[in-house]
N, C-alpha and C positions, 0 to 999 in steps of 0.2 A: 504494500500500500504506500502511496506517496502523498505528499502535502503540496498544495498549490495555494499560495497566498497572493491576493491582489489588493494593491493599495488604492487610495481614494481616487487618484486620477484614472486608474484602470476601470473604475466603475462609475466615474463621475458624470458620464453622459449615457443616454440610452443606447446609442450605437456601440459604445465601448462595453456595456454590459453584454451586448450580443456577441462582441468579439471574445469576451471571457467565456461565454457559453460555448463558442466554437473550440476554444483552447481546451476546456476541461472535458470535452466529449470526443476528442480526437484519438485518445489512447485507450488501451484495454485494461490498464492497471487500475484497481480500485483507488479512489482518490478522495481525500478530505480537502474541501475548498474553504479557505479562510478569507473572509472579506472584511475590508475596512469600511468606514462610513464613506458616503459620497463626498468627493472633494469639496471642502469649504464647510461641511456640516459641523464637524467638531469645533471649528473656530466659532461658528454661529452659536452653538450650544454653550460654549465657554462664555460668550458675550451675554447670553440669556442669564446664565448663572451669576455673572458679575453684576448685572443690573438688579437681580433679585437680592443679592447679598447687600447691595447698596440701598435697598429699600425703594428703588425706582421701578415700580410696577408698570408705569406707563411705558418706559423705555423697554422693559422686558416684553410687554405685550407687542410693541412694534417689531421687536426682533423675532418673536414667535411667528407673527403674521407674515413677515418677510420670508422666513424659512419655509413656512407652510405653503406660500405661493410658489416657491421653487419646486416643491414636491408635487404640487397640483399641476404644474406645467411639465414635470418630468415623466409621470407615468403614462400619459396618453401616447407619447412617442415610444415608450418601451413595449407596451402591450397593445395587441390589435383586436382581440376579441372582446365582446361585451362582458363575458364572464370574467376574463382576466382583469379588465379595467375595473369592474365592480369590486373584485377582491382587493386590488391595489388601493382603490378609493377608501375602502373600509379600513385597511391597514393604516393608511395615512390619517384618517379621521381619528382612529383609536389613539395613536401616539400624540397627535397634536391636542386632542382632548385632555390627555394626561398633562401635557405641558401647560395648558391653560388652567387646569385645576390648581397647579402650583402657585398661581397668582393669588389664590384665596387662602393660602396656609402659610405658616411661619417657615422661613427658610433656614436650613441648616446644612452641614457638610454632607450628610447622608443623602439629602434631597439633591444636592449638587451632583453627587455621583450618579444618581438615577437619571438626571438630566443628560449627563455626558454619555450614558449608555444608549440613548435613543438612536444615535446615528447608525451604529452597527446593527441594531435590531431592525431598523427601517431598511437598510441596504440588503440584508440577507433575506428578509421577508419578501421584498420586491423581486429580488433575483430568483428566489424559490418559486414565486408566482409565475415568472417568465418560463421557468423550466416546466411547470405544470401546464401552462398554456401550450407549450411545444411538445407536450407528452414525453418529456425526457425523464425517466425514472430517477428519483433522488430522495434522500432522507434528510429532513430538517433536523439539525443536531445543535440544540441550544447550548452555547458555551457555559451558561450559568448552571448547567446540570453537572459539569465536570471540572471546570477551571476554577481553582481556588488559590488564595494566598493566606499566609499565616499572620500572626500579630505584628510581625516585622515587615509586612508587605512583600515577603518572599514567596515565590510559587511553591506549592506543595507537590512536587513532581511525583512522589510516590502515590499520593491520593489521586492526582490527576490521571495517572496511568491506570490505576485500579478501576476508577469510575468509567473512564473512557473505554477501556477494553470490555467492561461489562455491557456498556451501551452498544458497542459495535457487535458484540456477540448475539445481540437480539436481532440483528439484520445480516445474517450470514450471506444472503444473496445480494446485499447492497453493493453498488459499484460507485455511487456518487453521494457524498455527504456534504452538506452546506452548514457552516458554522461561522460564528462571529469572532473577529479578532478583538483585542483590547480589553473586553469586559470580563469580569470574573466575580466570584463571591469572596468576601473576606472572612476572618475567623469568627465574626459575629453573624455570619450568614446574610450579610447585607450586600447589595450590589456595589461593586468596586471596580477598579481598573488597573491595568498594568502601566499606567502613565502614558504620556504622549509617545507615539511611535510604537505602542505596545502590540500592534497587530503582527509585526515581525516576531516579537517575543512569543506571542501565542502560537504562531506557526512552528517556531523552533521547539517550544515546549511540547506541542502535540506530536511533532516528529520524534522527539526523544521518548515520549510516553508510549508510543506504539512501535518504536524502533523502525521508522519508515525507511524506505529504500532511498528517498531523496526528499529534500525540502526546497521547493521552488518558490522564490520571491519574485513576483512579477510587478514591475514598476513602469515608469515612462522613460527609462534610460537603459541603454544596452550594456548593462554590467557596471562593475566598479571601475572607474577611470583612474588613470595614474596621477591625475591632478584635478582640481575643481574646474569643470568645463564652463562654469558660469563666469569665471574670472580669467582663465588662461586659455589661449588659443593652442591648437595642436595637441589636445589630449587624446588618449586612446584607451579603450577598455582593456582590462587585464584578463587574459585568458584563464589563468589558474593562480590561486594563492592558498596559503595554508590558513587553518583556523586562527593561529596566532597572529598572522599578518592582518587578517580581516578584523580581528578583535581590536588590534591597535588602531587601525584606520577608522573603524566605526566609533570608537571611544573619542578619538581626537578629531572628529569633525566630518568624516565622510557621510553625506546625508542619505545615501541610498539604503543604509542598513542601520537598524536600531542597535545601539551599543550592547545591550544585554542579550541580544538574540543569538550570539555565537555559542555561548557555553553549553546550553542544553544539547545542541546538535553535536558539539565537540565531545561532550560527555559520552554520547552513545555512537560517536563516529558516523553520524548521518551527513552525507554530502549536502552542501547547500549550493543552489544555482541561482544566480541573479540574472533575470531575463526581462525582456522588453515587450510589454503587451502590444505596443504599436508596431514593433518589428519582431514578430515571433520567430523568424528564421535566423536572427542574429545569434552568434555564439554565446554572448553573455560572459559571465564569470563563474567558474567552478571553484568552490571553496571546499577543501578536503584536508585530511590530516597531514600529509606530507607532500612537499613539492621539491623539485630538483634544482630549480633556478635559485641563484643567490644574488646578493647585491641590491641596490635601490630599486624598488618596484613601484612605489606610489608615494604621494605627498598629500597631506590633509592639514587643515587649519581649524583650530578651536578658538572661538571668540569668547569675549566676556570673562577674561581671566584677570585675577588680581594676584600680584606678587607681594609676599610679606617677608621682610628680612628681620631676623632677630639677632642683634649684635650684642655680645657680652664678653668682656675680658676674662670673666670667670669661667668661660666655657672650656678653655684649654685643659685637656685631660680630665675634665669633670665627669665622673662616672654618673650615668643615668640622665645626663642633660637632654639628650635627644628624646629619650623616653618621656620625660616630663613635658616636653614641647608637644609631642604627638598626642599625649593624653588630653591636652587642651582641645585639639581638633576632634578627638574621639568623643569627648564629653558632649560636644555640640553636633555630633554626627555630620561632620563636614569633611568630605574626602579631599585628599591632597593629590594633585596631578604630578607635579615635579618637585624635586628637592635637590639642592646643592649645599655643600658644607665647606667651610674653611676652618682655620684654627679658632677664629673668634666670631664666626657668624654662621647662621643657617638661613637659607632662603627657600621658601616653599610657594607653591601656587595653588589657588582654589578657584572654583567657579560658582560656589554657593555662598552668597553673602547674607544669608538669613540671620546668622548669629555673629556677624562681623564685629559689632561693637563689643560684645562679651568676650570674643576671642582675643581681640586686641588688648582689652583691659587686663586679661589674665596673662598674656604674653609679656606685658610690660614689667611684670615682676621678675622676669629673667634678664632684662636689659633694655636697650634702645630698640624700638620697633619702627620700621619704615614700611610704608604701604605705597605700591604703585598699581593704580587701576588702569583699565582700558588697555590691557595687554592681550597678546594672542600667542598661542602655542602652535608652532609649525612642526608637524610630525613627519619625519622621513622614515618610511617603512620598507622593509625588504627582508627576505629570508636570510638570516645570519648577517645582516648588514653591519652589525657591530664588529664582526669578525672578518669582514671583507676588506682586503688591502686597498687602501686609497679611498674608501667610501667616505669616511669622516672628513678627509682632506678636501674632497670634491664638494662636500656640503659647505664647509667653512669658506672655501674659495669662492663659492657662488654667492656668499653673503658678505663679501669683503666690504661692500659699500653700505651695509645696513648695521646700525647699532644693535648688538646682541646683548640681551639682559641676562639670560641664563642658558646653559647647555647641559642636557642630561644625556649621558652616554655610558653604556655598559650595564645599566640596570636590566636591559632586555637585549637579547641577541638580535631582535628584529626591529629596533626602533632607536632613532636619534631624535631627540626633542629639542627645539630651539624656542626660547621665549623672546619676543620682540614687542615693541610698542605697536598697538593696533594700527597706527597710521602707516606702518611699514609692511603690513601683512600682504597686500596685493603685490608689492614690489618683490617681497621675498618669494612668494609662490612663483612668480614669473622668472625670477633669477634662477631659482632652483630647477625649474622646468628646462631651462636652457643649459644649466651647468651639470646636472647629474644624469640626464638620460641620453642614451645613444640613439639617434634617429636613423 
């Protein structure tokens, strides 16, 4: 059995839903199809929740009506029969009636999570109605019946596997299963989610849970590119990469793949393919356990970075100094991206500023604290790049005209990370594209 996940742009128009239908029915292997919400829907739902949280029910109503109008225009182009259109109209009425009811009750975070779940519920129900209209046999597989997270918002892979396998066992002849990405139940049995981009995560978790033959991630780009094609000219898709390389790129800014979506597939050695819905014959990118190629393979950038330097003359040979610094970040559940040290200073980078004031306040007990905001991490990734002769030199030579704030090298065999001021990000990406790739 294989997994096919389709993102918001892949289902964002009626004609694209028909393309998805063609893609999932062209093979013989049983398939679980994971769908995102229609493009733009999650942003709209976030806006509705924000308006309700602010107590602005008039604005919330306007946003609900705007989104409702979009769906009322969507389904007549998707479905052709009176029966199919009637089913779609009822699905849409039901979900927007729910959203309108929320205007009359007190808002809380649990309600907000219910709001955010509506996008995937709508897209999968409308797509399933299309399959029914075309008399394509399929099983509707509600993600809320098997997808769950614990009290720390971590997926319960064991439970997911047990529940999903039990459900699939009830449909031994089933060849096509339609489910939602992103949404799940939490430890209180409330509707929750895997955060933004979580449909990729859902697909990888499902693939791991059933030990699928492959996990296909279908988007609107032909695989993982060796640089950001929105910024840099002459990029190209990468044919193959390892799980480790893909994880580094996803975490450090490659937008095609959710950062958390690699480890479940890697855990059970399920190959991941990144494919293009609009160009289904394109090779795309295959992600697997081992690759033979070495050296620089791709570059990505992560924005919104803050660098923090803690300087203290007491640090020299001070036992436990680093541990105490890390404990501050652990206390506030703030991950560190990069770290460099000298005899008298430690520099770290973070991208979560939720507890910035508290962190700085506690770090000041160790010494002088300096903060540089609006930074960007440039991540140079490749199999064993840290062990490839000349790789680091070519990276640094490419950035000779750019002020470099930090360099992280050697922590991973597959990654060299450079911190620069955000104003130099585009220049850095372009310079590296010319300096480290052989065309």
